[in-house]
C-alpha positions, 0 to 999 in steps of 0.5 A, spaced: 866 839 196 862 839 189 866 841 183 862 845 178 859 841 172 862 842 166 855 846 163 856 850 170 862 852 168 862 854 162 855 858 163 861 862 169 866 863 163 860 865 158 858 870 164 864 872 166 867 874 158 860 878 157 859 881 164 866 881 166 866 884 174 860 889 173 854 889 177 848 886 173 840 884 175 838 876 175 834 878 169 839 880 164 843 874 167 838 869 165 836 873 158 844 872 156 844 864 158 837 863 155 840 867 148 846 865 147 847 858 151 840 856 149 838 854 155 830 855 157 829 860 162 828 854 168 835 851 167 837 859 166 835 859 173 837 853 177 844 854 173 845 862 176 842 859 183 847 854 183 853 859 181 852 862 187 851 856 192 859 855 188 861 863 190 862 865 183 857 869 183 856 874 189 850 878 191 851 885 191 843 888 194 840 887 188 844 886 183 849 880 182 857 880 181 860 875 177 867 873 180 874 874 177 876 867 173 883 868 176 879 870 184 875 864 184 880 859 183 885 862 188 879 862 193 878 854 192 886 853 191 887 856 198 880 852 201 884 846 199 891 847 202 888 849 209 884 843 209 890 839 206 894 842 212 890 841 217 889 834 217 895 832 215 899 828 220 905 832 224 
């Protein structure tokens, strides 16, 4: 599993601080990233798609929900711990 790059993580944090756990459209997130973080529209789309692949943003119907930061880090910890426990020699 690859960790998010600084740009992706900081974009996730900015989206989380702005939208919280509200349902928002893809275009709202793109316009927020474009207007406030200064990335062009193409880069904004790619960042959002990567955040979806990482599990930081979930799709609910035709809207998107930014996950809670603690929830996301807790999932990462749980997956890491389970992987470490399964590969440990007994």
